[in-house]
VMD Tcl script that builds the backbone (N, CA, C; Angstrom):
set m [mol new atoms 438]
animate dup $m
set s [atomselect $m all]
$s set {name element resname resid chain x y z} {
  {N N MET 1 A 4.658 30.215 -15.653}
  {CA C MET 1 A 5.652 29.845 -14.434}
  {C C MET 1 A 6.794 30.869 -14.486}
  {N N ALA 2 A 7.370 30.814 -13.503}
  {CA C ALA 2 A 8.454 31.931 -13.219}
  {C C ALA 2 A 9.548 31.200 -14.079}
  {N N LYS 3 A 10.822 31.977 -14.186}
  {CA C LYS 3 A 11.901 31.589 -14.618}
  {C C LYS 3 A 12.958 31.425 -13.391}
  {N N LEU 4 A 13.868 30.578 -13.336}
  {CA C LEU 4 A 15.035 30.892 -12.463}
  {C C LEU 4 A 16.050 31.320 -13.001}
  {N N ILE 5 A 17.057 32.204 -12.480}
  {CA C ILE 5 A 17.832 33.034 -13.324}
  {C C ILE 5 A 19.147 33.206 -12.240}
  {N N TYR 6 A 20.408 32.671 -12.930}
  {CA C TYR 6 A 21.576 32.668 -12.314}
  {C C TYR 6 A 22.045 33.707 -12.690}
  {N N SER 7 A 22.867 34.854 -11.946}
  {CA C SER 7 A 23.058 35.936 -12.399}
  {C C SER 7 A 24.541 36.178 -11.582}
  {N N MET 8 A 25.656 36.476 -12.069}
  {CA C MET 8 A 26.612 37.071 -10.998}
  {C C MET 8 A 27.945 37.816 -11.891}
  {N N ILE 9 A 28.510 38.396 -11.553}
  {CA C ILE 9 A 29.707 39.173 -12.135}
  {C C ILE 9 A 30.814 37.932 -12.099}
  {N N THR 10 A 31.350 37.863 -13.345}
  {CA C THR 10 A 32.475 36.805 -13.389}
  {C C THR 10 A 33.688 37.205 -14.082}
  {N N SER 11 A 34.803 36.406 -13.799}
  {CA C SER 11 A 35.913 37.060 -14.544}
  {C C SER 11 A 36.163 36.493 -15.811}
  {N N LEU 12 A 36.786 37.056 -16.724}
  {CA C LEU 12 A 37.214 36.451 -18.144}
  {C C LEU 12 A 37.423 34.792 -17.639}
  {N N ASP 13 A 37.993 34.408 -16.916}
  {CA C ASP 13 A 38.583 33.108 -16.893}
  {C C ASP 13 A 37.454 32.059 -16.259}
  {N N GLY 14 A 36.372 32.655 -15.850}
  {CA C GLY 14 A 35.241 32.033 -15.206}
  {C C GLY 14 A 34.808 31.883 -13.892}
  {N N TYR 15 A 35.729 32.895 -13.097}
  {CA C TYR 15 A 35.439 32.365 -11.708}
  {C C TYR 15 A 34.587 33.507 -10.947}
  {N N ALA 16 A 33.325 33.357 -10.518}
  {CA C ALA 16 A 32.467 34.043 -9.611}
  {C C ALA 16 A 33.071 34.749 -8.648}
  {N N GLU 17 A 33.902 34.155 -8.010}
  {CA C GLU 17 A 34.778 34.479 -6.463}
  {C C GLU 17 A 36.022 34.183 -6.788}
  {N N ALA 18 A 36.839 35.339 -6.959}
  {CA C ALA 18 A 38.325 35.366 -6.970}
  {C C ALA 18 A 38.978 34.471 -5.546}
  {N N ALA 19 A 39.992 33.955 -5.533}
  {CA C ALA 19 A 40.700 33.398 -4.401}
  {C C ALA 19 A 40.987 34.212 -3.404}
  {N N GLU 20 A 41.494 35.571 -3.684}
  {CA C GLU 20 A 42.032 36.204 -2.780}
  {C C GLU 20 A 41.084 37.718 -2.879}
  {N N GLY 21 A 39.866 37.672 -3.494}
  {CA C GLY 21 A 38.873 38.784 -3.332}
  {C C GLY 21 A 38.456 39.360 -4.715}
  {N N GLY 22 A 38.449 40.586 -4.675}
  {CA C GLY 22 A 38.160 41.100 -6.309}
  {C C GLY 22 A 37.846 40.548 -7.520}
  {N N LEU 23 A 37.248 41.161 -8.515}
  {CA C LEU 23 A 37.224 40.360 -9.648}
  {C C LEU 23 A 37.848 41.205 -10.629}
  {N N GLY 24 A 38.334 42.450 -10.311}
  {CA C GLY 24 A 39.244 43.277 -11.374}
  {C C GLY 24 A 38.055 44.251 -12.118}
  {N N THR 25 A 38.479 44.850 -13.179}
  {CA C THR 25 A 38.221 46.110 -13.752}
  {C C THR 25 A 36.570 45.663 -14.514}
  {N N GLY 26 A 35.801 46.746 -14.217}
  {CA C GLY 26 A 34.771 46.872 -14.521}
  {C C GLY 26 A 33.474 46.204 -13.588}
  {N N ALA 27 A 33.962 45.666 -12.641}
  {CA C ALA 27 A 32.966 45.299 -11.480}
  {C C ALA 27 A 32.432 46.179 -10.648}
  {N N GLU 28 A 32.947 47.570 -10.665}
  {CA C GLU 28 A 32.566 48.563 -9.899}
  {C C GLU 28 A 31.963 49.755 -10.448}
  {N N ASP 29 A 31.616 49.283 -12.029}
  {CA C ASP 29 A 31.125 50.434 -12.714}
  {C C ASP 29 A 29.743 50.630 -12.326}
  {N N SER 30 A 29.243 52.084 -12.149}
  {CA C SER 30 A 28.198 52.683 -11.788}
  {C C SER 30 A 27.207 52.508 -12.892}
  {N N GLU 31 A 27.528 52.539 -14.301}
  {CA C GLU 31 A 26.481 52.258 -15.176}
  {C C GLU 31 A 26.199 50.618 -15.197}
  {N N VAL 32 A 26.896 49.803 -14.873}
  {CA C VAL 32 A 26.741 48.226 -14.668}
  {C C VAL 32 A 25.979 48.099 -13.665}
  {N N HIS 33 A 25.967 48.856 -12.352}
  {CA C HIS 33 A 25.098 48.684 -11.182}
  {C C HIS 33 A 23.633 49.196 -11.466}
  {N N THR 34 A 23.498 50.375 -12.177}
  {CA C THR 34 A 22.224 50.820 -12.590}
  {C C THR 34 A 21.507 49.822 -13.297}
  {N N PHE 35 A 21.976 49.262 -14.412}
  {CA C PHE 35 A 21.507 48.062 -15.589}
  {C C PHE 35 A 21.357 47.002 -14.616}
  {N N VAL 36 A 22.045 46.593 -13.580}
  {CA C VAL 36 A 21.363 45.403 -12.965}
  {C C VAL 36 A 20.461 45.858 -11.984}
  {N N ASN 37 A 20.304 46.706 -11.332}
  {CA C ASN 37 A 19.083 47.153 -10.618}
  {C C ASN 37 A 17.664 47.365 -11.457}
  {N N ASP 38 A 17.867 47.471 -12.578}
  {CA C ASP 38 A 16.693 48.023 -13.727}
  {C C ASP 38 A 16.222 46.257 -14.334}
  {N N VAL 39 A 17.391 45.663 -14.282}
  {CA C VAL 39 A 16.763 43.990 -14.839}
  {C C VAL 39 A 16.450 43.275 -13.782}
  {N N PHE 40 A 16.800 43.226 -12.456}
  {CA C PHE 40 A 16.801 42.547 -11.483}
  {C C PHE 40 A 15.711 42.830 -10.594}
  {N N ARG 41 A 14.700 42.933 -10.548}
  {CA C ARG 41 A 13.726 43.159 -9.410}
  {C C ARG 41 A 12.861 42.004 -9.102}
  {N N PRO 42 A 13.035 41.002 -9.461}
  {CA C PRO 42 A 12.633 39.601 -8.716}
  {C C PRO 42 A 12.612 39.188 -7.410}
  {N N VAL 43 A 12.206 37.885 -7.140}
  {CA C VAL 43 A 12.388 37.550 -5.893}
  {C C VAL 43 A 13.923 36.739 -5.771}
  {N N VAL 44 A 14.626 36.787 -4.931}
  {CA C VAL 44 A 15.758 36.445 -4.510}
  {C C VAL 44 A 15.612 35.148 -3.571}
  {N N TYR 45 A 16.389 33.889 -3.724}
  {CA C TYR 45 A 16.257 32.935 -3.251}
  {C C TYR 45 A 17.795 32.653 -2.527}
  {N N SER 46 A 17.897 32.646 -1.229}
  {CA C SER 46 A 19.114 32.609 -0.556}
  {C C SER 46 A 19.211 31.727 0.643}
  {N N THR 47 A 20.261 31.076 0.499}
  {CA C THR 47 A 20.712 29.975 1.952}
  {C C THR 47 A 21.806 30.770 2.744}
  {N N THR 48 A 22.337 31.960 2.205}
  {CA C THR 48 A 23.335 32.679 2.981}
  {C C THR 48 A 22.943 34.034 3.729}
  {N N LEU 49 A 21.990 34.632 3.167}
  {CA C LEU 49 A 21.462 35.876 3.580}
  {C C LEU 49 A 21.396 35.933 5.078}
  {N N GLU 50 A 21.745 36.799 6.278}
  {CA C GLU 50 A 21.367 36.666 7.544}
  {C C GLU 50 A 19.981 37.246 7.611}
  {N N SER 51 A 19.342 38.168 6.940}
  {CA C SER 51 A 18.193 38.652 7.261}
  {C C SER 51 A 17.465 39.214 5.859}
  {N N VAL 52 A 16.244 39.411 5.685}
  {CA C VAL 52 A 15.254 39.753 4.632}
  {C C VAL 52 A 15.336 41.205 4.222}
  {N N SER 53 A 16.162 41.736 3.213}
  {CA C SER 53 A 15.808 43.045 2.874}
  {C C SER 53 A 14.825 43.620 2.325}
  {N N SER 54 A 13.814 42.785 1.523}
  {CA C SER 54 A 12.556 43.127 1.152}
  {C C SER 54 A 11.651 41.867 1.154}
  {N N ALA 55 A 10.550 42.433 0.680}
  {CA C ALA 55 A 9.362 41.187 0.544}
  {C C ALA 55 A 9.480 40.388 -0.404}
  {N N LYS 56 A 10.624 40.579 -1.508}
  {CA C LYS 56 A 10.782 39.864 -2.313}
  {C C LYS 56 A 11.966 38.941 -2.305}
  {N N THR 57 A 12.752 38.645 -1.135}
  {CA C THR 57 A 13.562 37.904 -0.705}
  {C C THR 57 A 13.281 36.857 0.127}
  {N N ARG 58 A 13.673 35.711 -0.202}
  {CA C ARG 58 A 13.099 34.558 0.761}
  {C C ARG 58 A 14.348 33.611 1.126}
  {N N ILE 59 A 14.499 33.303 2.411}
  {CA C ILE 59 A 15.755 32.634 2.951}
  {C C ILE 59 A 15.421 31.177 3.439}
  {N N GLU 60 A 16.095 30.646 2.775}
  {CA C GLU 60 A 16.108 28.944 3.171}
  {C C GLU 60 A 17.389 28.401 3.444}
  {N N ARG 61 A 17.420 27.779 4.592}
  {CA C ARG 61 A 18.675 27.596 5.073}
  {C C ARG 61 A 19.330 26.017 4.514}
  {N N THR 62 A 18.417 25.509 3.710}
  {CA C THR 62 A 19.057 24.371 2.843}
  {C C THR 62 A 18.382 24.182 1.619}
  {N N PHE 63 A 19.088 23.868 0.540}
  {CA C PHE 63 A 18.463 23.827 -0.769}
  {C C PHE 63 A 17.569 22.751 -1.084}
  {N N ASP 64 A 16.131 23.104 -1.513}
  {CA C ASP 64 A 15.268 21.951 -1.831}
  {C C ASP 64 A 14.661 21.921 -3.035}
  {N N PRO 65 A 15.340 21.198 -4.097}
  {CA C PRO 65 A 14.747 21.377 -5.378}
  {C C PRO 65 A 13.303 21.306 -5.524}
  {N N ASP 66 A 12.741 20.587 -4.885}
  {CA C ASP 66 A 11.522 20.437 -5.090}
  {C C ASP 66 A 10.617 21.930 -4.540}
  {N N ALA 67 A 10.932 22.413 -3.405}
  {CA C ALA 67 A 10.553 23.496 -3.034}
  {C C ALA 67 A 10.702 24.524 -3.973}
  {N N VAL 68 A 11.936 24.788 -4.693}
  {CA C VAL 68 A 12.261 25.539 -5.715}
  {C C VAL 68 A 11.350 25.223 -7.058}
  {N N ARG 69 A 11.010 24.142 -7.215}
  {CA C ARG 69 A 10.060 23.875 -8.437}
  {C C ARG 69 A 8.660 24.625 -8.034}
  {N N LYS 70 A 8.386 24.198 -6.920}
  {CA C LYS 70 A 6.966 24.725 -6.465}
  {C C LYS 70 A 6.924 26.393 -6.451}
  {N N LEU 71 A 7.904 26.836 -6.131}
  {CA C LEU 71 A 8.029 28.353 -6.080}
  {C C LEU 71 A 8.041 28.769 -7.522}
  {N N LYS 72 A 8.621 28.116 -8.422}
  {CA C LYS 72 A 8.712 28.608 -9.623}
  {C C LYS 72 A 7.325 28.625 -10.270}
  {N N ALA 73 A 6.684 27.585 -10.024}
  {CA C ALA 73 A 5.120 27.343 -10.468}
  {C C ALA 73 A 4.229 28.581 -10.049}
  {N N GLU 74 A 4.486 28.616 -8.837}
  {CA C GLU 74 A 3.508 29.619 -7.977}
  {C C GLU 74 A 3.760 31.188 -8.030}
  {N N SER 75 A 5.160 31.399 -8.709}
  {CA C SER 75 A 5.513 32.957 -8.558}
  {C C SER 75 A 5.140 33.585 -9.870}
  {N N ALA 76 A 4.530 35.010 -9.403}
  {CA C ALA 76 A 3.835 35.721 -10.629}
  {C C ALA 76 A 5.226 36.579 -11.246}
  {N N SER 77 A 6.509 36.450 -10.771}
  {CA C SER 77 A 7.489 37.212 -11.117}
  {C C SER 77 A 8.830 36.085 -11.242}
  {N N ASP 78 A 9.718 36.471 -12.092}
  {CA C ASP 78 A 11.001 35.466 -12.223}
  {C C ASP 78 A 11.747 35.534 -11.067}
  {N N LEU 79 A 12.582 34.286 -10.572}
  {CA C LEU 79 A 13.476 34.336 -9.336}
  {C C LEU 79 A 14.695 34.545 -9.712}
  {N N THR 80 A 15.758 34.865 -8.940}
  {CA C THR 80 A 17.047 34.942 -9.116}
  {C C THR 80 A 17.730 33.976 -8.177}
  {N N VAL 81 A 18.909 33.461 -8.515}
  {CA C VAL 81 A 19.786 32.709 -7.449}
  {C C VAL 81 A 21.094 33.072 -7.775}
  {N N ASP 82 A 21.781 33.414 -6.572}
  {CA C ASP 82 A 22.943 34.247 -6.370}
  {C C ASP 82 A 24.035 33.423 -5.879}
  {N N GLY 83 A 25.063 33.175 -6.259}
  {CA C GLY 83 A 26.331 32.771 -5.476}
  {C C GLY 83 A 26.615 31.220 -6.380}
  {N N PRO 84 A 27.994 30.918 -6.461}
  {CA C PRO 84 A 28.177 30.093 -7.079}
  {C C PRO 84 A 27.889 28.395 -6.459}
  {N N ASN 85 A 27.866 28.656 -5.063}
  {CA C ASN 85 A 27.340 27.157 -4.371}
  {C C ASN 85 A 26.173 26.835 -4.639}
  {N N LEU 86 A 25.291 27.782 -4.269}
  {CA C LEU 86 A 23.541 27.566 -4.364}
  {C C LEU 86 A 23.339 27.468 -5.941}
  {N N ALA 87 A 23.959 28.281 -6.838}
  {CA C ALA 87 A 23.447 28.243 -7.993}
  {C C ALA 87 A 23.939 26.680 -8.644}
  {N N ALA 88 A 25.120 26.479 -8.021}
  {CA C ALA 88 A 25.679 24.535 -8.422}
  {C C ALA 88 A 24.505 23.702 -8.205}
  {N N GLN 89 A 23.828 23.969 -7.069}
  {CA C GLN 89 A 22.625 22.631 -6.919}
  {C C GLN 89 A 21.825 23.105 -7.660}
  {N N ALA 90 A 21.357 24.159 -7.772}
  {CA C ALA 90 A 20.086 24.380 -8.788}
  {C C ALA 90 A 20.499 23.935 -10.152}
  {N N ILE 91 A 21.648 24.288 -10.491}
  {CA C ILE 91 A 21.861 23.993 -11.867}
  {C C ILE 91 A 22.113 22.320 -12.092}
  {N N ALA 92 A 22.456 21.642 -10.797}
  {CA C ALA 92 A 22.460 20.261 -11.012}
  {C C ALA 92 A 20.941 19.353 -10.928}
  {N N ALA 93 A 20.214 20.175 -10.236}
  {CA C ALA 93 A 18.800 19.955 -10.281}
  {C C ALA 93 A 18.121 20.204 -11.817}
  {N N GLY 94 A 18.727 20.892 -12.419}
  {CA C GLY 94 A 17.931 21.351 -13.884}
  {C C GLY 94 A 16.853 22.254 -13.796}
  {N N LEU 95 A 17.121 23.003 -12.697}
  {CA C LEU 95 A 16.106 24.159 -12.446}
  {C C LEU 95 A 16.436 25.416 -12.909}
  {N N VAL 96 A 17.699 25.874 -13.650}
  {CA C VAL 96 A 18.189 27.237 -13.930}
  {C C VAL 96 A 17.827 27.325 -15.343}
  {N N ASP 97 A 16.839 28.437 -15.647}
  {CA C ASP 97 A 16.390 28.831 -17.038}
  {C C ASP 97 A 17.308 29.437 -17.906}
  {N N GLU 98 A 17.896 30.357 -17.267}
  {CA C GLU 98 A 18.783 31.612 -17.733}
  {C C GLU 98 A 19.963 31.989 -16.961}
  {N N TYR 99 A 20.859 32.119 -17.696}
  {CA C TYR 99 A 22.124 32.338 -16.832}
  {C C TYR 99 A 22.610 33.941 -17.425}
  {N N HIS 100 A 22.944 34.953 -16.519}
  {CA C HIS 100 A 23.333 36.169 -16.720}
  {C C HIS 100 A 24.511 36.452 -16.187}
  {N N LEU 101 A 25.529 36.603 -17.075}
  {CA C LEU 101 A 27.013 36.786 -16.940}
  {C C LEU 101 A 27.470 38.063 -17.143}
  {N N PHE 102 A 27.848 38.619 -16.270}
  {CA C PHE 102 A 28.560 40.262 -16.296}
  {C C PHE 102 A 30.072 39.712 -16.097}
  {N N VAL 103 A 30.829 39.870 -17.367}
  {CA C VAL 103 A 32.283 39.361 -17.555}
  {C C VAL 103 A 33.122 40.532 -17.492}
  {N N THR 104 A 34.136 40.322 -16.492}
  {CA C THR 104 A 35.024 41.708 -16.524}
  {C C THR 104 A 36.241 41.578 -17.444}
  {N N THR 105 A 36.980 42.494 -17.315}
  {CA C THR 105 A 38.267 42.376 -18.369}
  {C C THR 105 A 39.404 41.719 -17.479}
  {N N SER 106 A 39.338 41.154 -16.378}
  {CA C SER 106 A 40.254 40.482 -15.916}
  {C C SER 106 A 40.086 39.059 -15.510}
  {N N ALA 107 A 41.499 38.443 -15.932}
  {CA C ALA 107 A 41.239 36.815 -15.698}
  {C C ALA 107 A 41.991 36.669 -13.970}
  {N N VAL 108 A 41.442 36.047 -13.270}
  {CA C VAL 108 A 41.658 36.308 -11.876}
  {C C VAL 108 A 42.849 34.792 -11.526}
  {N N GLY 109 A 42.684 33.665 -12.138}
  {CA C GLY 109 A 43.559 32.459 -11.917}
  {C C GLY 109 A 43.006 31.489 -10.798}
  {N N GLY 110 A 41.873 31.752 -10.456}
  {CA C GLY 110 A 41.509 30.806 -9.308}
  {C C GLY 110 A 40.393 31.365 -8.549}
  {N N GLY 111 A 39.757 30.249 -7.781}
  {CA C GLY 111 A 38.647 30.782 -6.942}
  {C C GLY 111 A 37.363 29.907 -7.223}
  {N N LYS 112 A 36.210 30.531 -6.777}
  {CA C LYS 112 A 34.912 29.842 -7.246}
  {C C LYS 112 A 34.526 29.855 -8.227}
  {N N ARG 113 A 34.128 28.893 -9.121}
  {CA C ARG 113 A 34.102 28.942 -10.693}
  {C C ARG 113 A 32.501 29.494 -10.795}
  {N N PHE 114 A 32.183 29.870 -11.969}
  {CA C PHE 114 A 30.794 30.400 -11.917}
  {C C PHE 114 A 29.923 29.290 -12.542}
  {N N PHE 115 A 30.525 28.494 -13.253}
  {CA C PHE 115 A 29.820 27.116 -13.569}
  {C C PHE 115 A 30.180 25.984 -12.943}
  {N N PRO 116 A 29.653 25.223 -12.331}
  {CA C PRO 116 A 30.056 24.083 -11.516}
  {C C PRO 116 A 30.939 22.970 -12.491}
  {N N ASP 117 A 31.877 22.423 -11.688}
  {CA C ASP 117 A 32.535 21.308 -12.614}
  {C C ASP 117 A 31.519 20.028 -12.764}
  {N N GLY 118 A 31.973 19.425 -13.904}
  {CA C GLY 118 A 31.158 18.541 -14.289}
  {C C GLY 118 A 29.590 18.458 -14.881}
  {N N VAL 119 A 29.586 19.685 -15.345}
  {CA C VAL 119 A 27.975 20.178 -15.783}
  {C C VAL 119 A 28.276 20.544 -17.229}
  {N N ARG 120 A 27.539 19.889 -18.042}
  {CA C ARG 120 A 27.482 20.119 -19.549}
  {C C ARG 120 A 26.154 20.874 -19.886}
  {N N LEU 121 A 26.041 22.246 -20.623}
  {CA C LEU 121 A 25.099 22.939 -20.407}
  {C C LEU 121 A 25.140 23.477 -22.163}
  {N N ASP 122 A 23.916 23.283 -22.939}
  {CA C ASP 122 A 23.817 23.576 -24.223}
  {C C ASP 122 A 22.814 25.348 -24.157}
  {N N LEU 123 A 23.632 26.314 -24.194}
  {CA C LEU 123 A 22.727 27.155 -23.971}
  {C C LEU 123 A 22.520 28.259 -25.421}
  {N N ASP 124 A 21.505 29.029 -25.571}
  {CA C ASP 124 A 21.378 30.245 -26.704}
  {C C ASP 124 A 21.589 31.532 -26.017}
  {N N LEU 125 A 22.335 32.156 -26.748}
  {CA C LEU 125 A 22.692 33.779 -26.450}
  {C C LEU 125 A 21.480 34.448 -26.919}
  {N N VAL 126 A 20.713 35.096 -25.937}
  {CA C VAL 126 A 19.819 36.017 -26.130}
  {C C VAL 126 A 19.627 37.417 -26.099}
  {N N GLU 127 A 20.697 37.958 -25.426}
  {CA C GLU 127 A 20.822 39.347 -25.371}
  {C C GLU 127 A 22.642 39.500 -25.021}
  {N N GLU 128 A 22.931 40.777 -25.224}
  {CA C GLU 128 A 24.390 41.113 -24.991}
  {C C GLU 128 A 24.490 42.469 -24.884}
  {N N ARG 129 A 25.599 43.037 -24.113}
  {CA C ARG 129 A 25.765 44.600 -23.866}
  {C C ARG 129 A 27.214 44.714 -23.380}
  {N N SER 130 A 27.422 45.367 -24.210}
  {CA C SER 130 A 28.964 45.750 -23.660}
  {C C SER 130 A 28.969 47.379 -22.937}
  {N N PHE 131 A 29.739 47.547 -21.908}
  {CA C PHE 131 A 29.739 48.815 -21.174}
  {C C PHE 131 A 31.115 49.590 -21.318}
  {N N ALA 132 A 31.319 50.663 -21.063}
  {CA C ALA 132 A 32.365 51.823 -21.528}
  {C C ALA 132 A 33.422 51.163 -20.454}
  {N N SER 133 A 33.247 50.318 -19.375}
  {CA C SER 133 A 34.252 50.031 -18.531}
  {C C SER 133 A 34.998 48.661 -19.168}
  {N N GLY 134 A 34.336 48.136 -20.343}
  {CA C GLY 134 A 34.954 46.774 -20.891}
  {C C GLY 134 A 34.039 45.492 -20.309}
  {N N LEU 135 A 33.243 45.838 -19.265}
  {CA C LEU 135 A 32.487 44.704 -18.757}
  {C C LEU 135 A 31.542 44.114 -20.100}
  {N N ILE 136 A 31.192 43.055 -19.979}
  {CA C ILE 136 A 30.103 42.629 -21.013}
  {C C ILE 136 A 28.983 42.138 -20.290}
  {N N TYR 137 A 27.818 41.975 -20.564}
  {CA C TYR 137 A 26.904 41.366 -20.110}
  {C C TYR 137 A 26.271 40.536 -21.239}
  {N N ALA 138 A 26.010 39.235 -20.796}
  {CA C ALA 138 A 25.468 38.374 -21.903}
  {C C ALA 138 A 24.291 37.285 -21.192}
  {N N ARG 139 A 23.238 37.409 -21.630}
  {CA C ARG 139 A 22.062 36.615 -21.289}
  {C C ARG 139 A 21.983 35.226 -22.081}
  {N N TYR 140 A 22.028 34.174 -21.495}
  {CA C TYR 140 A 21.705 32.743 -22.193}
  {C C TYR 140 A 20.518 32.051 -21.601}
  {N N ARG 141 A 19.705 31.414 -22.458}
  {CA C ARG 141 A 18.484 30.511 -21.827}
  {C C ARG 141 A 18.969 29.210 -22.075}
  {N N THR 142 A 18.682 28.189 -21.521}
  {CA C THR 142 A 18.892 26.880 -21.398}
  {C C THR 142 A 18.001 26.500 -22.867}
  {N N ARG 143 A 18.425 25.618 -23.635}
  {CA C ARG 143 A 17.695 25.343 -24.821}
  {C C ARG 143 A 16.356 24.395 -24.372}
  {N N SER 144 A 16.352 23.989 -23.307}
  {CA C SER 144 A 15.309 22.892 -23.180}
  {C C SER 144 A 14.168 23.992 -22.369}
  {N N SER 145 A 14.424 25.262 -22.034}
  {CA C SER 145 A 13.181 25.810 -21.419}
  {C C SER 145 A 12.546 26.724 -22.851}
  {N N GLY 146 A 12.990 26.368 -23.678}
  {CA C GLY 146 A 12.312 27.425 -24.500}
  {C C GLY 146 A 12.537 28.628 -24.964}
}
mol reanalyze $m
mol bondsrecalc $m
mol representation Tube
mol addrep $m
């Protein structure tokens, strides 16, 4: 069964999207972009993309937890969910198996949070890496997914 992975760049204070835009230092690092491209080549599940850019992208206009469960069960490769709004729905449904955070060196003071309010998660750190720009990559696994 495939894993569902939520991955985004986030500020030090936990925002995936700053109220006024950019997330600060480290987010534009070419070393980070190369790393991201090497790590994430699975299927993308999106509610907001306008068009499909590859055969590994699936656009759904509404979030259906049962459809995602089925997709996870049938997929030969892991799936990613991007964006704090869609991820919040997947987290609330208990569907996210891993969280990949790319933490910048800036606190932005507001915006859309990486983790939704009101959700308690117990996670295990399974991988970490720091980059010359100061950005930190941290991969966590939910304890229930083994």
